N, C-alpha and C positions, 0 to 999 in steps of 0.2 A: 714531747714535741719532736718534730723532725723536719729536716730540709733535704729535698732531693734535687740534684742538679743534673740537667740533661743538655749537653752541649750539642748544638746543631752543626752538622758538617757543611750545609749549604750556605750558611751565613754566620757572621760573628755574633751569634745570640745564644744565650743559655736560658733554657726554660727552668725556672726555679719554683718548686712546689713546696708550699708551707703546710704543715699538718699540726694542728694543736688539739690535744685531747682536753676538752673542756665541757664535759657533759652538763654541768649545771649552768654554764654561761648562756646568756641570751644573744650576745653579739661578740665577734672576734674580728679584728682587722689587723693588717700589717701596715705599720707606718715607718717611714725611713727616708733616707736621702734620695731614693729613686722616685719617690712620689711626693716630695716636699713636705713630709710629715703630715699629710692630709688624711685624717681618720676616715673620711668617706671615699677615698680614692680606691682602696684595695680591701674591701670587706671579704671575709672568708665564708664559704657556704657551710652550713651545718649538715652533716651526714647522718644517716640513720643510726650509726653506732655511737653518736654523741660527739664525735670529733668535728673540728672545722678544718676546711681545706680550701686552697686556692693556688693558682699558678700565675706567675709573672714572667714576662720575657724581658731579660736584662742583657745589656751589652757584655760580651766576653771580654776579659782582661780588665774589668772594672772592680771596684770595691765600694761597698755601701754599709752605712750604719743603719740599724733598724731595731724595732721592738714590736712586740704584739700589744694590742690594746684589747684587753679582755674585760668586758663590761665596765669600761672606763678606767681600768687599772693597767699600767704599763708592766709588761713581763718580758724578760730577756729570753732568748733562745739558748738553752744550754748546749745544744749541739752545733752552735755557730762556729765560724772559723776564728773567733776571738772576741775580746771585749775592748772597747775604746771609751776613755773618759770624755764626757761632754760637759763643758763648763756651763752652757746654756741650760741644760737639763739638771745639772748638779748630780748626775748619775752616770753609770756606765751604760753603753748601748752595745748590743750584739753587732758583730761585724760579719759581713758576707763577702768573701773574696772569690771572684770568677776568673 
């Protein structure tokens, strides 16, 4: 799994690209505080190499909790900027700091 951050000079926005190697998966989405944990809001596209990829524009200077939803199972990003405990989920979420 990987996260790529591209900060724009023209406005306070960071283009965040999520890449998830999940060749066997049928669907992968990113859910988090930036999309109100809506599993249909940010689906990732399956590429020919079997990985899933998608880009989201987020405000620079912000921080977000998120997870991947791979075929209905929540998965954390190991290359995230950290982990945060979430009492509602009863688990840790990945953290994205911009």
